[in-house]
Biopython code that builds the backbone (N, CA, C, O; Angstrom):
import numpy as np
from Bio.PDB.StructureBuilder import StructureBuilder

atoms = [
    (1, "MET", "N", (-147.625, -46.591, 42.021)),
    (1, "MET", "CA", (-147.839, -45.282, 41.113)),
    (1, "MET", "C", (-147.763, -45.429, 39.904)),
    (1, "MET", "O", (-148.297, -44.689, 39.079)),
    (2, "ARG", "N", (-146.589, -47.123, 39.486)),
    (2, "ARG", "CA", (-146.422, -47.202, 37.958)),
    (2, "ARG", "C", (-148.036, -47.681, 38.073)),
    (2, "ARG", "O", (-148.853, -46.843, 37.692)),
    (3, "LYS", "N", (-148.446, -48.699, 38.467)),
    (3, "LYS", "CA", (-149.882, -49.088, 38.240)),
    (3, "LYS", "C", (-151.162, -48.278, 37.835)),
    (3, "LYS", "O", (-151.936, -48.502, 36.904)),
    (4, "ARG", "N", (-151.184, -47.427, 38.635)),
    (4, "ARG", "CA", (-152.323, -46.336, 38.610)),
    (4, "ARG", "C", (-151.801, -45.455, 37.379)),
    (4, "ARG", "O", (-152.680, -45.220, 36.550)),
    (5, "LEU", "N", (-150.866, -45.063, 37.176)),
    (5, "LEU", "CA", (-150.231, -44.841, 35.719)),
    (5, "LEU", "C", (-150.951, -45.401, 34.349)),
    (5, "LEU", "O", (-151.577, -44.797, 33.478)),
    (6, "LEU", "N", (-150.645, -46.674, 34.486)),
    (6, "LEU", "CA", (-150.949, -47.465, 33.632)),
    (6, "LEU", "C", (-152.981, -47.673, 33.392)),
    (6, "LEU", "O", (-153.807, -47.662, 32.479)),
    (7, "GLU", "N", (-152.932, -47.816, 34.655)),
    (7, "GLU", "CA", (-154.476, -47.691, 34.334)),
    (7, "GLU", "C", (-154.941, -46.454, 34.119)),
    (7, "GLU", "O", (-156.171, -46.448, 34.060)),
    (8, "LEU", "N", (-154.422, -45.362, 33.974)),
    (8, "LEU", "CA", (-154.724, -44.028, 33.442)),
    (8, "LEU", "C", (-154.440, -43.741, 32.213)),
    (8, "LEU", "O", (-154.516, -42.618, 31.714)),
    (9, "GLY", "N", (-154.026, -44.964, 31.551)),
    (9, "GLY", "CA", (-152.811, -45.069, 30.088)),
    (9, "GLY", "C", (-151.779, -43.905, 29.986)),
    (9, "GLY", "O", (-151.399, -43.080, 29.156)),
    (10, "ILE", "N", (-151.606, -44.162, 30.876)),
    (10, "ILE", "CA", (-150.007, -42.607, 30.964)),
    (10, "ILE", "C", (-148.923, -44.157, 31.202)),
    (10, "ILE", "O", (-148.918, -44.957, 32.139)),
    (11, "ASP", "N", (-147.984, -44.116, 29.774)),
    (11, "ASP", "CA", (-146.805, -45.028, 30.029)),
    (11, "ASP", "C", (-145.225, -44.031, 29.778)),
    (11, "ASP", "O", (-145.109, -42.806, 29.786)),
    (12, "GLY", "N", (-144.477, -44.776, 29.632)),
    (12, "GLY", "CA", (-142.786, -43.895, 29.361)),
    (12, "GLY", "C", (-143.378, -43.103, 28.526)),
    (12, "GLY", "O", (-143.554, -41.945, 28.903)),
    (13, "GLN", "N", (-143.815, -43.476, 27.262)),
    (13, "GLN", "CA", (-143.933, -42.616, 26.054)),
    (13, "GLN", "C", (-144.117, -41.502, 26.191)),
    (13, "GLN", "O", (-143.421, -40.526, 25.907)),
    (14, "PHE", "N", (-145.345, -41.624, 26.766)),
    (14, "PHE", "CA", (-146.325, -39.971, 27.053)),
    (14, "PHE", "C", (-144.823, -39.186, 27.449)),
    (14, "PHE", "O", (-144.244, -38.365, 26.737)),
    (15, "PHE", "N", (-144.453, -39.608, 28.576)),
    (15, "PHE", "CA", (-143.498, -38.823, 29.380)),
    (15, "PHE", "C", (-142.101, -38.046, 28.485)),
    (15, "PHE", "O", (-141.691, -36.886, 28.497)),
    (16, "LYS", "N", (-141.623, -39.304, 27.732)),
    (16, "LYS", "CA", (-141.012, -39.041, 26.857)),
    (16, "LYS", "C", (-141.137, -37.927, 25.814)),
    (16, "LYS", "O", (-140.280, -37.108, 25.481)),
    (17, "ASN", "N", (-142.174, -38.051, 25.448)),
    (17, "ASN", "CA", (-143.284, -37.147, 24.238)),
    (17, "ASN", "C", (-143.522, -35.714, 24.965)),
    (17, "ASN", "O", (-143.631, -34.793, 24.156)),
    (18, "LEU", "N", (-143.598, -35.441, 25.969)),
    (18, "LEU", "CA", (-143.595, -34.364, 26.839)),
    (18, "LEU", "C", (-142.346, -33.700, 27.080)),
    (18, "LEU", "O", (-142.116, -32.536, 26.753)),
    (19, "VAL", "N", (-141.509, -34.505, 27.687)),
    (19, "VAL", "CA", (-139.945, -34.004, 27.792)),
    (19, "VAL", "C", (-139.668, -33.111, 26.147)),
    (19, "VAL", "O", (-139.406, -31.949, 25.836)),
    (20, "LYS", "N", (-139.888, -34.325, 25.443)),
    (20, "LYS", "CA", (-139.314, -33.857, 24.260)),
    (20, "LYS", "C", (-139.888, -32.825, 23.760)),
    (20, "LYS", "O", (-139.120, -32.074, 23.159)),
    (21, "GLU", "N", (-140.874, -32.546, 23.792)),
    (21, "GLU", "CA", (-142.161, -31.292, 23.532)),
    (21, "GLU", "C", (-141.171, -29.988, 24.169)),
    (21, "GLU", "O", (-140.295, -29.262, 23.698)),
    (22, "LEU", "N", (-141.679, -30.104, 25.181)),
    (22, "LEU", "CA", (-140.885, -28.998, 26.290)),
    (22, "LEU", "C", (-139.356, -28.476, 25.887)),
    (22, "LEU", "O", (-138.834, -27.377, 25.699)),
    (23, "PHE", "N", (-138.997, -29.634, 25.864)),
    (23, "PHE", "CA", (-137.581, -29.341, 25.374)),
    (23, "PHE", "C", (-137.170, -28.364, 24.056)),
    (23, "PHE", "O", (-136.362, -27.437, 23.994)),
    (24, "SER", "N", (-137.967, -28.892, 23.131)),
    (24, "SER", "CA", (-137.885, -28.384, 22.005)),
    (24, "SER", "C", (-138.756, -26.715, 21.973)),
    (24, "SER", "O", (-138.472, -25.922, 21.075)),
    (25, "LEU", "N", (-139.467, -26.471, 22.707)),
    (25, "LEU", "CA", (-140.529, -25.280, 23.018)),
    (25, "LEU", "C", (-139.428, -23.921, 23.576)),
    (25, "LEU", "O", (-139.495, -22.695, 23.491)),
    (26, "CYS", "N", (-138.508, -24.818, 24.124)),
    (26, "CYS", "CA", (-137.653, -23.884, 25.056)),
    (26, "CYS", "C", (-136.634, -23.386, 24.017)),
    (26, "CYS", "O", (-136.313, -22.238, 23.711)),
    (27, "TYR", "N", (-136.061, -25.027, 23.395)),
    (27, "TYR", "CA", (-134.341, -24.919, 22.567)),
    (27, "TYR", "C", (-135.501, -23.945, 21.462)),
    (27, "TYR", "O", (-135.021, -22.849, 21.172)),
    (28, "GLY", "N", (-136.482, -24.137, 21.035)),
    (28, "GLY", "CA", (-137.010, -23.221, 19.779)),
    (28, "GLY", "C", (-136.879, -21.482, 20.447)),
    (28, "GLY", "O", (-136.262, -20.677, 19.750)),
    (29, "ASP", "N", (-137.371, -21.091, 21.539)),
    (29, "ASP", "CA", (-137.280, -19.800, 21.758)),
    (29, "ASP", "C", (-136.015, -19.273, 22.117)),
    (29, "ASP", "O", (-135.786, -18.073, 22.270)),
    (30, "ILE", "N", (-135.153, -20.245, 22.254)),
    (30, "ILE", "CA", (-133.562, -19.983, 22.334)),
    (30, "ILE", "C", (-133.239, -19.765, 21.180)),
    (30, "ILE", "O", (-132.244, -19.055, 21.325)),
    (31, "LYS", "N", (-133.383, -19.877, 20.210)),
    (31, "LYS", "CA", (-132.670, -20.299, 18.955)),
    (31, "LYS", "C", (-133.443, -19.009, 18.480)),
    (31, "LYS", "O", (-132.798, -18.069, 18.016)),
    (32, "GLU", "N", (-134.912, -18.946, 18.597)),
    (32, "GLU", "CA", (-135.467, -17.589, 17.504)),
    (32, "GLU", "C", (-134.794, -16.122, 18.301)),
    (32, "GLU", "O", (-134.473, -15.174, 17.584)),
    (33, "GLU", "N", (-134.620, -16.041, 19.807)),
    (33, "GLU", "CA", (-134.048, -14.815, 20.382)),
    (33, "GLU", "C", (-132.675, -14.530, 20.320)),
    (33, "GLU", "O", (-132.285, -13.423, 20.691)),
    (34, "LYS", "N", (-131.623, -15.659, 19.763)),
    (34, "LYS", "CA", (-130.179, -15.694, 19.052)),
    (34, "LYS", "C", (-130.582, -14.826, 17.423)),
    (34, "LYS", "O", (-129.871, -13.943, 16.942)),
    (35, "GLN", "N", (-131.680, -15.272, 16.892)),
    (35, "GLN", "CA", (-131.862, -14.752, 15.693)),
    (35, "GLN", "C", (-132.310, -13.436, 15.728)),
    (35, "GLN", "O", (-131.966, -12.713, 14.794)),
    (36, "LYS", "N", (-133.108, -12.910, 16.740)),
    (36, "LYS", "CA", (-132.998, -11.733, 17.013)),
    (36, "LYS", "C", (-132.136, -10.638, 17.451)),
    (36, "LYS", "O", (-132.109, -9.422, 17.265)),
    (37, "GLN", "N", (-131.363, -11.589, 18.170)),
    (37, "GLN", "CA", (-129.848, -10.549, 18.582)),
    (37, "GLN", "C", (-129.248, -10.385, 17.768)),
    (37, "GLN", "O", (-128.717, -9.275, 17.788)),
    (38, "GLU", "N", (-128.924, -11.230, 16.610)),
    (38, "GLU", "CA", (-128.176, -10.833, 15.487)),
    (38, "GLU", "C", (-128.576, -10.377, 14.337)),
    (38, "GLU", "O", (-127.700, -10.259, 13.480)),
    (39, "GLN", "N", (-130.050, -9.974, 13.961)),
    (39, "GLN", "CA", (-130.780, -9.160, 13.749)),
    (39, "GLN", "C", (-130.190, -7.787, 13.883)),
    (39, "GLN", "O", (-129.540, -7.140, 13.062)),
    (40, "ARG", "N", (-130.663, -7.407, 15.432)),
    (40, "ARG", "CA", (-130.143, -6.317, 16.122)),
    (40, "ARG", "C", (-129.181, -5.911, 15.664)),
    (40, "ARG", "O", (-129.191, -4.934, 14.915)),
    (41, "ASP", "N", (-128.056, -6.581, 16.010)),
    (41, "ASP", "CA", (-126.670, -6.464, 15.887)),
    (41, "ASP", "C", (-126.113, -6.029, 14.527)),
    (41, "ASP", "O", (-125.164, -5.246, 14.494)),
    (42, "ILE", "N", (-126.668, -6.508, 13.400)),
    (42, "ILE", "CA", (-126.165, -6.326, 12.075)),
    (42, "ILE", "C", (-127.112, -4.753, 11.647)),
    (42, "ILE", "O", (-126.825, -3.885, 10.822)),
    (43, "LEU", "N", (-127.907, -4.824, 12.277)),
    (43, "LEU", "CA", (-129.074, -3.052, 12.336)),
    (43, "LEU", "C", (-128.031, -2.105, 12.918)),
    (43, "LEU", "O", (-127.624, -1.038, 12.460)),
    (44, "ALA", "N", (-127.685, -2.765, 14.068)),
    (44, "ALA", "CA", (-126.688, -1.692, 14.817)),
    (44, "ALA", "C", (-125.669, -1.721, 14.278)),
    (44, "ALA", "O", (-125.066, -0.682, 14.548)),
    (45, "ALA", "N", (-124.900, -2.584, 13.401)),
    (45, "ALA", "CA", (-123.733, -1.982, 12.220)),
    (45, "ALA", "C", (-123.846, -1.437, 11.430)),
    (45, "ALA", "O", (-122.919, -0.660, 11.203)),
    (46, "GLU", "N", (-124.813, -1.438, 10.634)),
    (46, "GLU", "CA", (-125.790, -0.890, 9.316)),
    (46, "GLU", "C", (-125.697, 0.666, 9.737)),
    (46, "GLU", "O", (-125.099, 1.472, 9.025)),
    (47, "ILE", "N", (-126.228, 0.972, 10.750)),
    (47, "ILE", "CA", (-126.570, 2.215, 11.294)),
    (47, "ILE", "C", (-125.482, 2.896, 11.556)),
    (47, "ILE", "O", (-125.492, 4.075, 11.202)),
    (48, "LEU", "N", (-124.544, 2.488, 12.076)),
    (48, "LEU", "CA", (-123.519, 2.714, 12.998)),
    (48, "LEU", "C", (-122.736, 2.693, 11.213)),
    (48, "LEU", "O", (-122.397, 3.836, 10.909)),
    (49, "GLY", "N", (-122.586, 2.182, 10.664)),
    (49, "GLY", "CA", (-121.680, 2.086, 9.271)),
    (49, "GLY", "C", (-120.861, 1.404, 9.347)),
    (49, "GLY", "O", (-120.040, 1.653, 8.465)),
    (50, "ILE", "N", (-120.516, 0.418, 10.095)),
    (50, "ILE", "CA", (-119.562, -0.485, 10.325)),
    (50, "ILE", "C", (-119.646, -1.509, 8.845)),
    (50, "ILE", "O", (-118.729, -1.824, 8.086)),
    (51, "ALA", "N", (-120.769, -1.780, 8.805)),
    (51, "ALA", "CA", (-120.672, -3.025, 7.712)),
    (51, "ALA", "C", (-121.080, -2.575, 6.384)),
    (51, "ALA", "O", (-121.075, -3.362, 5.437)),
]
sb = StructureBuilder()
sb.init_structure("model")
sb.init_model(0)
sb.init_chain("A")
sb.init_seg("    ")
for serial, (resi, resn, name, xyz) in enumerate(atoms, 1):
    if name == "N":
        sb.init_residue(resn, " ", resi, " ")
    sb.init_atom(name, np.array(xyz, "f"), 0.0, 1.0, " ", f" {name:<3s}", serial, name[0])
structure = sb.get_structure()
């Protein structure tokens, strides 16, 4: 299997980069969602006159 992957020009670095990219995409989405939730909370507080 490894020999075949090397024949295709795919090495460990490719997989490391792939995993890193996928993780950053997922983490980035989570981070954006948290920011959106915080903005909604602030807006709700302002509407209710709490802030």
